[in-house]
Every structure is written in C-alpha cells, then in structure tokens.
N, C-alpha and C positions, 0 to 999 in steps of 0.2 A: 751534566753531573749533579747539579743541584736538584733537578727533578728526580733523577734516578735515586739519589740518597734520601730525598723526602719520601718517596714511595716505599723505600726499604724500611724506613722507621715506622711508617704506618703499618706495614706488614709485621714488624716486630711486635707491635701491640697485640695483634691477634695471636701470633706464635707464642708469646710469653704467657698469654692468658690460657691457651690450650695446654701449655707445658705444665701448668699447675696441677692438671688432672692426668697428665701423661708422663710417667716417670721415664720412659724410654726417650721421648722427645726432650725432656728436661736434661737428661744426661748428655744427649747429642749436642744440645745448645751450649751447655756448660763447658764441655770439653773443647769447643771451638772458639767461643766468644770470651771465655773467662779463664783460659789456660795461662799458665805462668810462662811467659816468653822471656827467657834469659839468654845471656850471651856468655856462657861459662868459659868456653875454651878459646873463643876467637878474638877476645879483647877488641882492639881497634883495627884488626886485619881485615882485608877484603874477603868477601864471601860471594859465592854464586848461589842464587836461590833457584832451585829446581822444583817446579810445581807439577803435580800429577793428580789424577782423580783417585785411582784405586790400585789394587795389586797387579792388574793387567798392565797398566802403564808403567808401574815400577819394574816389572819383568822386562818390558820393552827397553827401559832406559838404564838398566843396571850397568851395562857395559859402557854407556856414555858417562855415567857417574864414576865408574872405575877409571876411565880415561882422564877425567878431570882430576881425580885424586892422584893419579900417576904424575900429573903435571904440577903437583904441589898445591892444588887449590883446596880451599875449605868450602864445604858444601852444606847449605841449609836446605833441607828437603821438606816441602809442604805437601801434605796428602789429605784428601777429603775423607775417605772412608776408614772405618775401624780395621777392616781386613788389610787395606793398604798400609795403614800406620803400623800394624803389627808385623807385616812382612818386612817393612823398612827397618823397624826396630830390631827384628831378629838378625838382619844382615849387618846393621851398622851401629848397634847400641854401644859397642865397646870401642868404636873408632873415634878418636879424639878430634878428627878432622871433619866429622859429620854431626850436625844438629838436626833433630827431627821435630816438626811441629804439625799440629792439625791445621788445615787451611781454615781461616776464620770467616768463611762464608762471605768474603768480600766486604766485611765490615770496615767502614772508612777509618775508624779510630784504631782498630787493631792492626789493620794494614799499615797505617801511618806509624804505629809504635814499632812494628817489625823493622821498618826502614830507618827508624831512629836508633834502635838497639843494635842493628847490624849494619856494617858498611857494605851494602849490596852493590857490587859492580856490574853484575849481569843477572838477568832473570830469564830462565828458560822454561817455557810452557810446553809440556809434552802433549802432543796432539792439539786439538783446537778447543780450548775452553775460554769463553769470553767473560772476563770479570773486569768491568770498567775501572773500579778503584785500584785493583792490582796493576792493571795496564797503565793507569795514570801515574802512579808513583814509580813504576818501573821505567817509564819514559822520562819522568822528571829527574829521578835520582840515579838512574843507571842505564843499561842498554837492554832492550827487550828482544828476545828471540822465540819464535815458535818452531819447534822441532817435531818432525813426523806429522805435520799438519794434514788433516783430512777434512773433507767437507762433502757430505752426501747430498744428493739432489734434493732430498726431503728437507734436510737441515738448511740448505741454501735458500729454499723457497720461504721458509719461516724467517730467515734473516733478511730477506728482501723486503719484508713487511716493515722492518725498522732499519732500512738501509743506511739512513743518515748516521745513526748511532754506531752501527756495526762497522761502517766504513771508517768513521773517525777513530774508533777503538783499535781496529786491526792495523790501520795505517800508522799507529804509534810504534809498531814493531820495527826494529832495524832490519831484520831479516825473517822471512817466513819460508821455512823449508818444508815443502809438501811432498806427499808420497807418489804422486802421479801427474801426468799432463792434464788429466780430467779434473783433478783437484785444483790445479793451477787455473784452469778455465773458469771454475766456479768462483774462485777468489776474485778473478778479474771482473766477473759479472757483478760482484759486490762493490766494485769501484776501488779495489786495492791497487796501489802503485805497482806496475809490473816489474820495476827494477828491484823491488823488495823480495820478489818471489823466486825461489830456486827449487828445482825438482831433484830430490834424492830418494833412493829406494828405501823401503820400509825398514825401520829399526829392528824389526823382527829377525832380519837376516844376521844381526849381530849377537843375538841371544846365545848364550852358552848353557845348554841344558845339562842337568846333573846326570852323571853316570853312576850306575850301581856298582857296588864293590863285588869282588870275586866271591867273598863270603856270602853275600846276599844272593848272588846267582846260584850258589851251591844249595842254599835253602830252597829256592824255587825248584831246582832240579831234583832235590831229594824227595819232595813231597807233592809236587804240583805239575811241573813241566817235564815232559818226557824227552830227554836229550837224544834218545835213539830215533826220534821221529822228526819230521819237518813240522814246524809250528806255524799255524795260521792264526794271526791275531786280528780280530775285528773290533776296532776301537770307536767309541762314541756312536754306537749304532742307534738308529731310530726305528719306530714301528714299521714293519714290513721288510726291513733289511735282514733281520735274523732269519726269516723264513727263506729268503733267496739264498743266503749263505749255507743254511742247514741242508737245503736240497742239493746245492752244489757239492757240499762236503760229503753227503751221503753217496753221491755219484762218483766222486773222485777217490774215496777212501776204501775202495773194495779190498785192497791188500793191506789195510790197516797201517799205512805208512805216514799218516798225518795225525796231528792233534789240533783241535780247534779251541781257541780261547775267545769268548765273547765278553766284551766290556761295554755295557749299555751306557748311553749318555745320562739316562735318568734311572736311578736305582729302584724307584717305585714300580718299575716295569718288570722286575725280576720274575715275579710269579707268572706274568703273561708270557715271558720268554721260556720259562720252564715248561709251560703247557705246550708251547710250540716245539720244543725239543722232544717232548714225550710223544708228539704226534708221529715222529720219524724214528726215534730211538727209544731204547728201554731205559728205565730209571737207573740201571746199573752202568749206563754209558756216559753219564755226566755227573758232575759234582759242583756244589757251590764253593766258591773260594773261601768263604768265611768258615765253612766246616773244616776245610784243609788247614786253614790258618789256626783255628782253635786247637787242632791236633798238634800243630807245630809248637804252639805256645804252652799247651797243657799236657799233651802226650798221654791223655787218659781216656781216649775214646775207645769203647769196646764195640767193635764192628767188624763185619766181614770184609770191610774195605781196608782193614789193617793187615799188612803182610809182615813177615819177618825176614830181614835181610841178614845173612850171616857174613860176618867180617872175620878177619884173622884173629881178633881178640875177643869179640863177643857177638851176641845176637842182638840186632837193633830193629825196633819197629819202624816201619815206614808206611806211608799212605799209598794205597793202590792207585796208580795213575789212570785217569779216565780218558775216553776219547774226546770229551768236551768238558771244558772248565767254564763255568758261568761266574763272572766276577761280580760280586755284590758288595764291593767296597770302593770308596773314593780314594783317589790319590795314588793308584798303582799302575795306571795305564802306561806311563813312560817306562816302568820296569818291564812290562810285557813287550813293549815295542823293541826293547833291547834284546829280548830273548827270542824274538820272532825270526822266522825265515821269510814270511810273507805278511804284509800289513794292509788291511783295508781300513780306510778312514770313512766313517759314517756320515750320514746326512747328505749323501750324494747319489744313492740309488733311489731315494725318494726326494721329493721337491722341497728340501730344507735349505739347501744352498752350500752345505759342506762345512766341515770343521778343519782346523789347522793340519796341514800336511808337513809342516816344518819339523815337528818332533821326529817322525819316522825318517825323514830325510837326514836329519842331524845324526841319527844312529845308523846311517848307511843302509837304510831300507828304501826300496822304490815303492812308494805308496800306490795302492790300487784304489781307484775312486770311480763313482758313477758319473753320469752325464750332468748332474745337477750340482755345479760347483760355482755358482754365481757369487757367493760370499767370499770366495778365495781365488777368484779368477786371475788376479794379477800374479799371484804366486804360482798357480797351476800353469799359466802361460809361460812363465820363466822356466819352470821345470820341464815343460814339453819341449822347449828349445834344445834341451840337453838329454832328452829321452829318459828323464828321471821320474816319470809318472806313467801309470797305465790306466786307461779309461775303459770301463766295461759298462755294458747295458743289460746283460741278462746272464743266465746260468752258464750258457755255453762260453761266453766271453770270460767269465770268472774261471772256469775250468782251464781254458786256454792260457790265461794269465798265470795260473799256478804251475802249469806244465812248462812254461817258458821261463825257467829259472835263470836269473842274472845276478851276478855279484859285481857291484859297482862301487867306486869311491865317490860318494856324493859330496865330499868336502869341497870339491871344485865348484859346486853349486853355490855354496856360501861364500867362497872366495870371490866369485864373480859378482855376487849381488850385495855384499857387505860394503856399504859406503860410509861407515861410521867415521873413518879417517877424514873424509871430505867434509862431513858435517862439523867435526871438531875444528877443522881449519876455518870454516865459516864463522865459528864463534870467536875466533881470534883474529879475524880479518878486519882491520880498522878502516 
C-alpha cells in the first residue's frame, strides 16, 4: 500500500501540472478530489456504500439499491463518471435516504474522510473495479462485497502480471458474486479463496425498463408508426445489416402489409443508410424520424407528405406514413421496441458480437439476431433454452422468421433468471 500510494502522489504532480493548462481535466479533478463530502441526513446511522463506474452500472444496480432502501437502509452511492452521477442524481436527488458522491479516484485521504464522515457498515462494488485504498478501508471498517463480478480473459492476463497485489486486494472481500462459472474460474486462477466466490446470474435480469405511456404511443401512431401494418424494428444496426434487411423487406412486403423502422447504432451513418434505401426504394418510400418529429412539435411543414384527416369536429393535419422510417435521434429505440411486432437486434449479422436483447425480451418481443452474438452469448443461450430468440443467417432466414409469427409471454424468462433476491440474502448472511 505504501508503494501504491507513493506512486499515486508522483502521478498527481504530473496530473496537477497538466490540469493548469487543461480546464476539462481541472474540473474533473476538482469534482472528485475536492468535493464537499457531508453527512447531512444520515447523522450517526449506518449506511451502505455502493460504488459503480458509470450509468451502465447504475442501470444494472438500480433494483438492488431499491431493495436496500425497501429494507430501510441508507445508501451512499459513489460513481466515477459525470453521466453516471447525473443519472443517479436524477433518480435519487430528492430521496433523503440516499447520498451521492463522485468516486474520489481512490485517493487515500478522501477515502479515509468518507469512512470517518459516514458509519459505513457494508461496501458493495458493482462489477469488478480494483481500488486498493477503497478495499483496504472497506475491509478494515466494514464488510466488502463484489456484486455482478466479471473478469474477461484479457483483463485476467493483465492482472496476472501483478498477481500478488490483485490477490491480496480481492481476497479482502467477504463475498465475490460473479456472473458465470467462467468468471469464477478466472478469479480462482488469480488465487482468490474459493469459499468467497459465489455464482449468480447477471443483474441485467433484474432491470425494469421504462414503458411508454398510451399518450406517447398515440403520438407515434398518429404521425409515424402505421398501426394498420405489422411493424419491423431493426435496432442498433451496423454497416452491412441495413442492406440485408432492406432486401428482405423488399421481398416480403409485396402486399404492403409491413412497415420497417431502422434505428442505427451510430447516427453519423444516417446518410449512408439513406443511400442504401434509395438503391431499392424511391425517396417517397421513407422518411427521417427528425422530420416527422419536427412536424409533431411545430406543425408547420408545408409538404406533399402532409395529409388531412377529417374528424367529427374538425380537420386535422397528419404526416403521411411511409414504408420505411429511418430514426436519426438517440434515446428512442426502446419506444420503437414497444411498438414493434418484430425486432431485430443489430451487431449480429456482421461480426460485431451483438447488442443487448434484454430490452425487446422485456417488452414481450422475441428478438431476431444473426449468428455473431459472442458478446451476449450467456443471455442468448438462456433465451434459446426457452425458444425466446430466433437466429438467422441470410435473407431467406429473415423472411421465414417474419412469417412464423409468435406471441409469447417472455416474463417467464426474467422470472427464471432474476437472482436478485439470492444476491441480497448473501449481503445479509453473516
């Protein structure tokens, strides 16, 4: 620990020097090392410190935090990034049983001050972040738990180069709850005490995704989504996948009974995808979501795309619905998943490794994916056991998957795999 902290302070000299000339770095350091750590609401009462890196880990751990709060606990949340901090603040800023701080970069004196200010009885690390000073004080003054621990082969090899330190730090945990048997094996290779390691399924299965209101649905149906057609949503698509789906859509939509919604992973590719659409369809066959949304917000677009819908009381302008909607806005993919009849999850027809299939499953959609799903293999394998995923390799497979329509209750998938209750029990097992 002495060597670790000595090297840290040598590093500080360089960082502080650079920060004089870099305002962004200066703000980053100031927020974390010089924040005002107060104990406004908790007085001398016990708290549980939950540490996470960013918004992704917060989304994973939100139901765990809610469970702790339901048990009457006071929770101190430490988060590394600004996006994570803002997400936590938005969710819990008005909750008197939650305090939120920036993680102080494992600074010895700030970590020590946190444990002096707060009566920390348990420390929970979400996933595997190794911070020697935090682990030291957590072991000395409370109990340390790692939840949803994971260790990739690549990360393990780097840890093996400093095995003595990593072994000592991780063995300070009372319990390490990992996501898979493979993760457990990697921890064991680092010399971690096997009795400390338990395998529980990913916290992702406990996430409760937001559902859109009926009012919001009606807005989509009014100007964007055609409720009289079957809706195909292709989410988080990567280069090459749009071409495959557009050709399949052209083949299957001879009777104009489907509508295709494309939501690319990266918005800078919108023009490229537009060019691909125009290769098979006319310009009148598709529309950008932003144009539709501008009409919804402003209602002043003068275009041949505007129709008039007569109602009992008046005449109302609506946007002419197109065969294809190209979404050029962030943050609406889950909305479209809920409106879909069929969902394709991208990064799987090309060798990217796949994006999360949990959102469509949560909304009772059976995801269609390609054969490249190595990044989400564990979840795909669980879904395959219950026939809750379709794997396709080419245009013919896609067409067949669309024709074989199924309506399933996928809530059973989450009931089967959600082990949050078991994880919470471990936290209270003396």
